N, C-alpha and C positions, 0 to 999 in steps of 0.2 A: 419414547416419538417418535412419530411416520417420519422419514426424509423428506423433504421436497426436492423432485426435478433439477437440476440445476439450468441457469437461465442457455438458452443457447446461441446469446452473446452480450459481451459488452453493451452493448444498446437498450438488449434485452434485461440485461439487469440489473442497470440506474433505473427502466422504462418498470418494473416491475416492485421500486421501495416507494415511499408517500413517507410526507411530514419534515423531519427536522433530518429523520438520514436521509434523504435522498437529495434532498440544498448542501447537506455536507460531503458524501456522494459525490455530487455533481462537481463540489469544488474544488476538492482534489482532486480526480480526475483530469481538472480544465486543468489543476496547477502543476501535473503529473505532463501529462500529454505534450504542452510546451514548454519543455523542461531541457527534453531532451529525445535524442528515437527512439523509441521501445515498441518493443511488441507486447501487444493488450488482449490477455487473452481467460476466458475460462477456467482458473485449474483449483478442486478443489471445491466449487463450488462459488469461488468470490471473483475480482479481481486480482489478475496477477500480471508484471510485466516484466519483460525479460530484457537483457542487452549484457549479452557471456553469461549466464548462467540468468537464476531469478534473482532479480533488484527489490525489487516488491512489492507490496497487496494492501487491495484495498476491501474491506469487509463490513458487510451491514450485519450488525443482529437486531434480537430487538427488543433488548435498550444499549447499544454502546453500534457506533463506529471505531472498527484498529483502521492503524494505519503503519504499520509496518513495512521491515524495512531487515532482508538476508544477512547486513554487514549492519545493521543499526548500531549493534553495542560501537562501530566506530566511530559514530553522529551523535552519541551523543552531547558535544558541544553545542552542536550545532542548536537542540532541541531536548534538554533533560527530564522529559520526559519520559524519556525515549526507557521502556522495559523491560531487561533481559528475561528474553526465557523461549523455551524450547531447543531446536538442532542446531549447529553452525554456529554462526554470532547475532542470530536472529534476537530485535528488539522494535517493540510496536509501544508507540501513543495511542492511548484507551480516550475516547474521546465519547464527551453522555452531551444530553442536549443542548447544552449552553457554552459547550466546549469550540473550540475553531483552532487551526492550522494557520497562520497568515501565508497568504500565500507566498510569500516573498520566504518566506521560510517553508514551507512545500519544495519548493521551487531548487531553492540550496541546498536539502537533502536532499533530494532527483540527483542533482544532478552528482555530490559525493558520491552517492553508492555506484552511480554506474562507473564514475572514474577509478572507483576501488575496484568495478567486475572491471571494466579493462585492464588495472594496472595487474590485479591478483588472479582471476579467472575467474571462472564458476562459483560459487561458494561451499555449492553442494558439493562441488569433486573433491573428499576431502580422504 
């Protein structure tokens, strides 16, 4: 499979999407940016947000959108759909066309994730 060139910036990432993936990413992105002061960038080919290290990601794929948190295993009481996987304490919500994350829930997840990084430091410094 041929790798696509990463988007030049977060706006270009969103602009390249269509359909339900674009709507979902736009909604998540708006909630994230309204929740905390974060550095938003393209890293590893998708949206990544930093505050005292990586906090969360939004990744659109062909059949799903991922909303993941580096300390997501500590956030399952906020949204039990967070499934552990990968390094660190990563956990991700897998969204399909019929799924959504309510804005209030997304904002609560982001605020708590930022607070954890502020308290515990960069989750990748282990």
